[in-house]
C-alpha positions in Angstrom: 71.7 67.1 82.8 68.0 66.3 83.0 68.7 62.7 83.7 71.0 63.4 86.7 69.9 62.9 90.2 69.8 65.8 92.6 72.7 64.3 94.5 74.9 63.9 91.4 73.9 67.4 90.3 75.0 68.8 93.7 78.3 66.9 93.4 79.0 68.5 90.0 78.1 71.9 91.3 80.4 71.5 94.4 83.3 70.3 92.1 83.0 73.1 89.7 82.9 75.7 92.5 86.4 74.8 93.5 88.7 75.3 90.5 91.8 74.7 92.7 90.7 71.0 92.7 90.6 70.7 88.9 93.1 68.2 87.5 96.5 69.7 86.5 96.0 68.4 82.9 92.8 70.4 82.6 94.4 73.6 83.9 97.3 73.2 81.5 94.9 72.6 78.6 93.0 75.8 79.4 96.2 77.8 79.7 97.5 76.5 76.4 94.1 77.1 74.7 93.9 80.7 75.8 97.6 81.2 74.8 97.0 80.0 71.3 93.4 81.3 70.9 93.8 84.9 72.1 90.3 86.3 73.1 89.1 89.1 70.8 88.5 91.7 73.6 90.3 95.0 74.2 92.1 95.5 77.5 89.6 98.3 78.4 86.9 95.5 78.7 88.8 93.8 81.5 87.2 95.0 84.7 89.8 96.8 86.9 92.6 96.9 84.4 93.0 100.6 84.6 93.7 100.3 88.3 97.0 98.6 87.6 98.5 101.1 85.2 101.8 102.5 86.3 102.7 106.2 86.2 106.4 106.8 85.7 108.3 110.0 86.2 111.1 110.9 83.7 114.4 109.5 84.9 117.0 112.1 85.8 120.4 110.8 84.7 122.4 113.9 85.5 124.7 113.7 88.6 123.9 116.6 91.0 124.9 117.4 94.5 123.0 118.0 97.7 124.5 119.3 101.0 121.5 120.1 103.1 120.5 118.2 106.3 116.8 119.1 105.6 114.9 117.9 102.5 115.4 120.2 99.5 115.0 120.1 95.7 118.2 119.5 93.7 119.1 121.7 90.7 116.9 119.5 88.5 113.7 119.0 90.5 112.3 115.5 90.8 111.6 113.0 89.5 108.0 114.1 89.8 104.6 112.6 89.0 101.7 115.0 88.8 97.9 114.9 88.6 97.4 111.5 90.3 93.8 110.8 91.2 92.9 109.9 94.8 93.5 106.3 95.9 96.1 103.9 97.3 99.4 103.7 95.5 102.5 101.6 95.6 105.3 104.0 95.0 108.8 102.8 94.2 111.8 105.1 93.9 115.6 105.2 93.9 118.8 106.5 92.6 122.6 106.0 92.6 125.1 107.7 94.8 128.8 107.1 93.8 130.7 105.4 96.6 133.3 107.8 98.1 134.4 105.9 101.2 132.9 108.4 103.6 129.9 107.9 106.0 127.8 110.8 104.7 124.5 109.1 103.8 122.5 110.4 100.9 118.7 110.4 101.3 115.9 110.4 98.8 112.4 111.0 100.1 109.0 111.3 98.5 107.1 114.5 99.1 103.3 114.5 98.7 102.1 117.9 97.5 105.2 119.7 98.8 105.2 118.2 102.4 108.4 117.0 104.1 109.1 113.3 103.4 108.7 111.1 106.5 110.9 108.1 107.4 108.3 105.8 105.8 108.8 107.6 102.5 112.6 107.8 102.4 115.6 105.7 101.3 119.3 106.2 102.1 122.7 104.9 101.1 126.4 105.6 101.7 127.2 104.5 98.2 125.8 102.6 95.3 122.3 102.1 93.9 119.5 102.3 96.4 115.7 102.5 96.5 112.6 101.9 98.4 108.9 101.3 98.1 105.8 102.4 100.1 102.1 101.9 100.1 100.7 105.5 100.2 97.1 106.4 101.2 96.3 109.3 98.9 92.6 109.1 99.3 92.0 112.5 100.9 94.0 114.6 98.5 93.3 115.8 94.9 95.1 116.5 92.7 98.2 114.7 93.8 101.9 115.5 93.0 104.7 113.3 94.2 108.2 114.9 94.1 111.5 113.4 95.1 113.5 115.5 97.5 117.0 115.0 98.9 119.2 115.6 102.0 122.5 114.3 103.5 123.2 113.0 107.0 126.2 115.3 107.7 125.5 118.4 105.7 128.5 118.0 103.4 128.0 117.5 99.6 126.7 114.2 98.4 126.3 113.4 94.6 123.2 111.6 93.3 122.4 110.4 89.8 120.0 108.1 87.8 117.0 109.2 89.9 113.7 107.5 89.2 110.1 107.0 90.5 107.0 105.0 89.6 103.5 105.0 91.1 101.0 102.2 90.7 97.4 102.7 91.8 96.1 99.6 93.6 92.8 100.7 95.1 90.4 103.5 94.1 88.1 105.4 96.5 
C-alpha cells in the first residue's frame, strides 16, 4: 500500500470500516470458509460466551393440584434454579393445565429468594399449555434462587403438570 495516495488509502479505510456495505458474494464466501474451516479455538476463548449460558431447572412432569388464591408451593416444589450470580436474566417458564371447561385460571409465578411473585412474573391459563418470559434485574441480590409458585383464581383445585423454567444471564454487573 506504499504506492497508494492518501486519498485512496482513506477510501479503502472508509470502505473496510463498514462491513454492511461489503458485496453479498464476499460475505457468503466468508461464511462458507468459516463453516468448512472451523477455527481451532475453544469456546472459552470467545469473549462473553459465558454470559449466554442457560441454567435450566429440572422439569416436573407429575400432575399436582393447587387450590390456594395466594401463591404457594405445590407438593413437589419448583421447578427451582439455585445459586445464580448477580446480573440481568431473561427467565422463561411455563406448564400445562388440563382443560376442564371451567373458568378457574391456574397461575404460575416466579419467586425470587422466597418473595411473592408479582404480575410481571406470572403466567395464567384456563386450560392448555401456557408460559411467559421476563427480564429480571437480579443485580442487588446474591446468591439468587428462582422458584415457581402457584395459585388459582377461584380457590378451587386446579391441576398443573409439565412445569419448567430456564434462566439466561444477559448482562453481568
